N, C-alpha and C positions, 0 to 999 in steps of 0.2 A: 086076644092076640095084640102084641105091641105094635103101635103105629111106627111107620118107617119114614125117615127123612134123609135127604142128601147130607146135610150138615146141620149140626146143632151148635149154637153159640151160647155159652153159659154166661149171662150177665149183659145187661144193656147199657153199660157205661159207654163213654165216648169212643174208646178203642174198639169195643165190641161192635158198635154201630158202624164205624169206619170199615172194619173187617167185613161185616155183613154186606155193606154196600159194594165193595170191590168183588166179593165172591158172587153176588147176585148179578153184577154187570158181566161177569165171566160166564154166566149161564147156569150157575148153581142156584138152589132154592134154600137159602139158609133160614133156619128157625131160631130166633133169639128167645131165650127163656130168662125173664127178669123176675127176681123174687119180690121186688117192691111193686107198688101200685103204678109207678111211672118209670120210664127209662131215664137214663142220665147219670146214674152212679153218683159220683161226687160233684157233678156239674148239673145242679138242679136249682130251680127257683120255687120257693114255697111260701105260703102265708104263715107267719109265725105268731102273729097277733092280729086281731080283727082290723082289716084295712091296710096292714103292713106286710109287704112281700119283700123277699130278699134272696140273694144267692146264698143258699143255706150253707154251703161249704166253700168251694172255689169261687172267688169273686172277680177274678181277672181272666180274660179270654186268651190264655195260652202264652205266647202267640201261636195260633193255629197255623199249620203249614199251609202256605198259599195254594199249593197244588191240590190239597184236599178240599179247601174252600171252593176252588174252581171246579174240580171234578164232580163234587157232590152238589154243585150249584146251590150253595146254602143261602145265597141272597134271594134266589127264586123261591126258596122255601121259607122266606120270612125273616132271615137273619139280618139284623142291622147292627153294625159295630160302630162305636164312637171312640175317638182318640183325643182326649183333652190336650190342650197345648202344654200344660204343665204335667209332666209324667209323675213326679213325686215331690212332695214338700217335706223336708226334714225339720223337726222342731227341736229347739234346745231349751233347757230349763232356764237359761239366762234371758229368755224372751226374744231370741233371734230365730229367724226362719230362713232356710235355704231352699229355694224353689228351682228344681232342675227341669228345664224345658226339654221337649223332644228335639228341638233345634239346638245343635251343639253350640252355635255362636251365642244364642240367647242364654243358654245354660252357663257358658263361660262368663257372660256379663254379670250374672247373679253371683257366681263364685268369686268374682273380682272384689265383691264387697267384703269378702273374708280374706282372700289372699290373691295377689296379682300373679304370683308364681303358679298357684293351683289353676287359675283361670287359663294360663298359657299351656299348662300340661294336660288339661282335660281333653281338648280336641285331639291331642297326640295319642292319649290313652284310648279314646274312642276309635280312632283310625286303626290302631293296632288290633283292638278287639274285633273290629269289622273284618280285617284281613284274616285273622286267625279263625274267626267265627265261620267264614265261608268254607274253610278247609274242614272244620269240625262238622259243619252242617252236611257236607257231602258224605262224611263218614257215618253220620247218624242215620242217613237214608239207606245205608248198605246193611245187608244181613252180615253179622260177624262171620269171618271165614272159618272153615274147618281147619283147625291148626294142624292136626295130624295128617290129613289127606285133603289139601285144598284142591278145589276144582279149577278148571280153566277160568271160570267166571270169578272165583275168589282171587286167583292170581292177577287177573286183569284189573279187578277193583283195587287190589293192594298196590299195583303198579300206578294206577291213576292217582291214588292217594299220595303215593310217594312223589309223583311229579308235581302235584299241587303243593306239597310241602316245600319242594325246592323253589317253586315260583314265589313263595312268601318272601324270599330273600333271607340272607344270613341272620339279620337282626331279629326278624319276627319268627323265623324258624327256631332259633335258640330260645326266644321268649316262650313259644308254645311248649317246647320240651322242658323248659325250666319251671314255668308257671304251674303246670298241672299238679305236681306233688306238693306245692307250697301251701302254707297257711295263708288265707286270704288277707289276714292282718298284715303280714309281711309284704304282700303284693301291693296293697293300696298305700303302704308307707313309703314304698319306693317312688311313688308318683306324687303324693299329696301330703301337705302338712296340716291342713285343717281337719280337726278331729271329727267334726260333724259330717264332712264330706267323706272321709275315710269310712266311718261307720255306716253311712247310707249305702255306699257301694259294696262294702264287705257283707252287708246283710243279704245281698243277693247270693252270696256263696254259702249261706247257712240256712236259708229259708227251707223249712220243712224237713230239716235233717237233725240228727243227733250229734251235731258238731258245733263247736264255737269258732269264732274267727281265728283263734290260735291253733285250731286243729289242722294237722297236716292233711293235704288233699282238698281242703275247702275251696281252694282256687279252681279246682277242676269243675266244681258245681257252677261257679261263675262263668267259666268258659263254655260249658254245655249250654247255659242259658244265653250266652252271647251268640251262640250259633243261630238262634232264632231271632235275636234282637240285640244289636251291637251297642245300644245305649248303656253306658257303664252301670247305671242304677236301674236299668230296665224301663220300658215304656209302660203305659197304661192303656189297655184295650178293654172296653166294656161292651157288653151286649145289651141292647134295649130289651127290657123284659127280664134282665138278669141272666146269669150264666146258663140257666135252664133253657133259654131261647136257642142256645147253640145246639144242645142235644135234641131239642124238639125239631129243629131244622134237619139235623142228621137223621132223626127217626123218620121224618117225612121222605127224605132222600132215599133211605134204605128201603122203605116200603115201595116207593115208586120204582126202584130198581128190581124189585121182586122178592124182597125179604119178608118173612112173616114174623110178627112180634107178639109174644104173649107176656103180659104182666101178671103179677101175683102168682107166678109159677116158679116155685123154689125147687131147685135141684137138690135132692138129698144125697144121691150117689151116682158116680160114673160106673157103669157096669163094665167089668173087664173079664175076658175069658181067654185063657192061654196067652196072656200078655198082650191082648188086642182089645181096645176099647170098642164096645159094641152098641152102647146106648146109654141112656140115663134113666134114673128112677126119680120121680117127683115126690115131694112131701106127702101129697094126697094119695100116693100109691100108683099113679099112672106111670107107664113105662113107654119110652120112645127109643127106637133103635135108629142108628145113623151110620153112614160110611165114614164120617169124620166128626170129631167133637173138639170144639175150640173153647177154651176157658179164658174169660176175661177177668176171672178172679186172680188173686196173687198166687205165686207158685206154691207157697206152703199150704194155703187153704185148698188149692186144687189137688195137690198130690199127697197131702197128709190127712185131709178131711173128706173131700169128695171121692177120692180113691182110697181103697183099703191099702195101707202101707205094706201089707204082706205081698203085694204084687211088685214091690221094689226091693232092690238089694239093700242090705243093712248099711253099706257104705254110702249109698245114695241118700238114704233116709237121714243119716247123720249129717251129711252136707246140707240137706234141706233145712234141718233144724238149726243149723248154724248160720243161715242167711240172716244178716243183721237187719231188723226192721223194728227198732224201738221208737214208737211214736212220741213226739215231743210237742205236738201242736194241739191247741184247743181253739174253739171258735165261739165268739160271742156276737149275737145279733141284737141290736137295740132299736126299740121304737121310741122316737124322740118327738116331743111336742113342738119343737122349733129347732132351727139350726144353731148348734153350739158356737160360742164365741171363743176362738183361740187367741190368746193374748198376743202372740207373736205376729199375727196376721193383720191386725188392725182393720178387720172387716173385709179383707181381700178374699172374697168367696171363691174366686177363680182358682186360688191355690188349693181349694178343697175338692176340686173336681177330679183330680188324679188320686194317687195313693198318698197316704200320710204316714210318715215314718217316725216312730218313737223308739229311740235307741241312740242317744247322742254321742256316745263314745265307744271305741273298740272295747275298752275294759268294762263298760256297762253291759255290752252284749256278752262278753265272756263270763261276767259274774252271774248273769241270768242263766247261762248254760251250766255254770258250776252247780247251781242249786239242783238242777235236774239230774246231775250225775249221782247225787246222793238221795234221790227219791223225793225231792221237794219241788213244788212249783214255785217259780220265781216271784217274790213280792215286788220286784221292780222289773217287769217283763219287757221284752222286745215286742213291739206291736206293729202290725201293718194294718192300716185303717182305710176304709173307703166310705164315702157317703153317696151311694148310687142314686139316691133320689134327686140329687142335684142335676144329673144328666138325664134322668128318666123319672118324671114326676108321677107316673102311673104306679110306682112302687109304694107310695104312701098317701094318706089323705091330704087334701089341700092344706098347704102351709106347714105340714109336718114332714119328718124325714126318717129314713132308716140309716143305721150305721152298722157296717160289717167290719168285724175285728178279728184278725188272726193273732193269737197269743202264743208266744214262745218264752220260756220253755215250761211245758207241762208233761212230766214223764208218765208213760202208760202205767207203770207200777209205782205206787206211792209208798214211801217208807212208813208213814204213819196214817192210819185210816184208809178209806177208800174214796173213790170218786163220788159215790152217792152222798157221802157225808161232807165232802169238800166242794161240791158243786157251787153252792152259794158263795163260799169264800173266794172261789175262782172269779166269779162274776164281779164281786165287790172289789177284788184286786185290780181287775181291768178298768173298772169305772174310776177307782181311786187314782190309778196311774194317769188316765186321760184327764182327770180333773186338775192335775198339776199343770196342764197346758191349756185346758178350757175349763176354768173354775165353775162356770154355770152348768156344766154338763149334768151332774147328778140331779139337779132340779128338773131337768128336761126328760128324764127317763120315765116313760109310761109303762114299758113292758120290755121283756128281754128273753132271749133264748140262749141257753148255755149248753154248748156241746163239748163234752169232755173227751179225752182219748179213748175212754171206755165206750162211749157212745159211738165213736167213729168205727170201732170194731163191731159192736153188737147191732147197731142200727144200719150202718152203711157198709158193713162187710170188709172193712180195712183192718186186716190182721195186725195186732199190736198197736192199732191206731196210727199206722204209718201211711201218710197220704200218697206216697210214691211206690207203695208195694215193696219197699226195700230201700236201704240207703243208696244214695248216689255217691259211691266211693270208688277209689282206684281199683279195689279188689272186687267190686261188684258192678263193673262197667264194661261195655263192649263185649269182648269174647267171654267175659266172666259174669254176664248178667242173663239169667239168674245164677248159673253155675258154669264153670269151665266144662267144655264139651257139650253143653246143652244151651247154647245161646242162639240157636237157629229156629226157635219157636216150636220145636218138637220136644217130646219127652220120652223116657224109656218105655212108656206104654204106646204101642203102635196105634196110629190113628187118633191119638190124643195130642192136642197142640195148645200153645199158650199165645195170647195176644194182648195181655194187659200191660200196665206200667211196670210190672216186675220183669219185663223183657226189655231188650235194647230198642230204643234209647231211653225210654222211661223218664222223660224229662218234664212231666206235667201235662197240662191240657194242650197238647200239640197235635195228637192223632198219629204221631210217628210210629209208635209201637203197632197200632192197628194196621196201618198201611204196609209196613214192612212184613208183618205177619201174614197178611193176605197174599202178598206177592210170593212168599216162600211156601205157604200152605197150598196155594194153587198149583205149584209145580208138582207137589206130591199127590194132590187129589187127581190131577190129570193123568198120572201114571196108572 
C-alpha cells in the first residue's frame, strides 16, 4: 500500500528547500525527494581533487533575498557570507586592470584612471539602477496576475506597482520602459566611453543566457539583477564553505521547521488520475501518494518527462517544447599549486578576492556568442573567475588554491563532435585564455574538473544545460514565465505545482521563486 504524505517536493535545490521551509512553518509536513546524494541542486560544494573543494557550479551567493535569510535564520544554521571590498576586477590584454569597488565613490576613483567622464557618470548610473531596481524588486516578489480574470489582490498589486512607477519620476520611469527591450551594448554605450567598463557591466546582462550584448532584451537581464543588487557590474557575495554552505543551512532550517528530506530518492513519474496528481513513483519502485506535489525541476522536465504528456493538451505540449532553454555555460574548476600572477595586478591580491572578468570589449563578448550560434564553443571565451580559497583557506591545502571558472559560450548542441570528445579541448581553451592574463597559470594546474553543458543536464538535471531553467527574456518573463496563463506556479494537472527557477522571477540563487511559490501554493492547499 502506498505511503501517504501531505506534500511532496521533487528536488532539493535551493528553491525547493525554501518552499519546504515556508510550507512546514504553515503547518504542513513536506517531504523533499532529492535524486542526488546531497541537497543543493546547482548550489553545492564538493571535493573535486584530493584536498581541493569548490562550489561545483554556482560560485556566488545570489544575492539571496534578505527576508529569506532572516526567516530561515540561516546565520543560526551556520551560514557565513563575506563581501570583498572589490566586487569585480576586469582585465585587459594591454596589461591594464579596472577594479570596481562595492563603494561607488571608490569605484569612480578607479574608473577615473581610464576616463574622467565615465567616473562622473558611474554614480549617476548606479543611482538610477537603484531606483529602478526597487520597483522591479517589488514586482519580482509578486505572483504574476491572472490576465483574464484578475483577483482583487492582483488588481491591488498592479495598482501599487503603478504608483511605484510614478514615484520614480519622469526620467527614471522613461528609462525603465525604454531600457528593458534594449540591447545591453546600447545601454552601456549611452553612459560610458571606456570599452573595458562597458563590457564588464554588459556582461551582467548576458551571464547564463543565449544572448550576446547586441541581443535585444539583454538589458532586461541586467535590470532583473539590479533588483537584488544595484551595483552596475554586480557585487560579490561568497559563502564560507562554498555555495553548498547556503543550501546546507537551508536544509537545516527546513528540517527544523518540520520538513523531511530523503536523498538518493529519484522520482521516476508523477502519478496522474483523471487530471489530478495523486502521488509519485520512485526509480526503485516505491510509490508515495500526496495531496499536493511540487516540482523544483524545470517545467519541461516536469511536464514532459515526469508527467506522461498524454495528460496534457497538444497545444500546451507544443508550447512547452518551445520554451527556449539552450545552455551556453560550461564550468571549469582548477586545483592550483600556488596563487597565479596576473600581469595587470602587480601582486595586488586584494583584487583577486572578488570576481575576475575576462572579456575586455563588447565586440569580444559578441564574437564569443557568435561562435555558439553556429554550434561551436568560443576559442576566446567570456570568463567569470573566482579564487574562493583567498577568502576561505579551508577549501584548499595550505599554500594552494582553487579557481572557479564560468565559461561562455559553450552551446549544448555542438555542430561537430560531442562533448565527450571535446571536454579536454574545452578545458585547454579556458586555461589558454587565462594564461593571456596570468602567464604562469598553466604551470600551476595540478588537477581540474570540466563540466560541460551535457553534464549540466545529465548529472545535475538542468534540461538543455540551462542554468536558469529557461531564458530570462521578454517573452519568458513575469506573466509569461514559464508560459502565458501558467505563471502562478500551478499547472494544467490539478494538485501539481512548480517552484523552480523556470517560474517567476527565476533570477538565479535568490530564493525568490521558492518563496513566491510557497505563498501561492499555500492558498490552494488550505482550500
